[in-house]
N, C-alpha and C positions, 0 to 999 in steps of 0.2 A: 185505249178507249178514253175519250174525254169524259170526265166526271167531275162532280163537285163534292166537297167535304166541308164539315164545320170544324173550325179551330177556335178555341176559346183561350184567351189569356185569363187565367183564374185570378181571384182576388189577391193572392200572394204575389203573382207576377206583376199585376198592376201596381200594387203597393211598392214593390221593389224596383219599379221603373224599367221593366223588361219588355214592354209592349213593342217598342221600336225594334228591338233585337229579334223578337219572334216574327214580326211582320217582314223584316228584311231577310231573314233566312228563307222564307217561302218565296219572296220576290227574287232573291238571288238564285234560287233553284230553278226559276223560270216559270213559276206558277202565276196565274192571274188572280188578283183579288177582285171578286165580283160583288162583294157586300162587306161592309165594315161599320161597326157601331160600338160605342161604349154605353153600357146600361147597368142597371141593378136588376138582378133576377128576383122576381117575386117567388115566394115559397111554392106557389102553384106551378109556375113555369119551370122552376128547378126540379120539382118532383116529376113533371112531365118529361123533361129532358133526360133524367136519370131513371125513368120508369122501369127499364129492364133490370135494375138493381134493387127494386122495391122488395122488402122482406129480408135482404141481406144485412148482416150485423153492422156494416159500415154505412148503410143508407142514410140514417138520420144525421150522423156526423158530417157526411158529404154534403147533404142539403144545407145544413147550418153553415158550413164553410162557404158554399157557393153563394149564399145570400148575405154573407158578412161584409161585402164591399163590392165596388164596381168590377165588372168584367169587360173585356173587349172581345167581341165575337166577330169572326170573319168567315165569309164564304169564299173558299179557294177552289179554283178550277184548273184542270190540266189533265194530261195523260196519266192514267193510273194514280191520280192524286191521293186516293184514300190509302192505298198500301204504302206509297212513298212517304206520305205525311206521318204515318204510324212509325216508320223507320226513323224519320227525322226527329220525332218527339221522343222516342226511346221508351224503355220499360217503365212501368208505373213506379216501381221501387227505386229510390236513388242508389241503393246498393247494387242493383242490376243494370241500371241505365249506363250505357257506354259513354265515355268521353266523346265529344263531338255531337252528341244528341242534345236537344234542348234540355231535357231532364237530367242528362248526365253532366251537363255543364252548369246547371243552375238549381236543380232540385235538392232539397235536404230532408224532405219528409214524404212519406208515401201518399198522404192525402193532399198536402199543400205542395203539389208537384208542378207548379207554374202553368201548365197547359193541358187542355183537353183536345183530343182528336177523335173523330168518329172511327168506330171499329170496322165498319163494312160499308159498302155502297148503299145498302138498304137502310142501315142505321143513319148514314149521312143524310139521306133524303128525308127521313123522319125528323132528325134533329134540326136540319135547316128550316123546316116548317115550324118548329117550336120557336125559333129565334127570329126568323126573317119573314116578313110578308112578301109575297111574290114581287110587288112593285119596288121593294128595297134591293133587289138583285139586278145588277146591270148585265 
């Protein structure tokens, strides 16, 4: 099934110059990038993006990290893209992320783990609306 997902290169990934690496992995996999932009998240938008985690002990630190610098957000489209993107990104913890995944190859911290990927098709739909206006998607 063709679907869309949100991939974000987090502030640490942007700072470390990994934007091109992340984009190229998704393109080489055969997925289509249908939206792309560099931006700074406002606190309000970051809180909306991570609303499912509100109330968890890591929420405030995550929000502060996500607004600490620019991010690169992309809408990616393809067959089963949500589940495949999650595999490509790897586990949240760098201790569990396998080599060959984005986090396994580049992450060193559980919070500053280079990239965000939507967890489900319904979350992808919600998250894409937080970041992109409909006219920004091709």
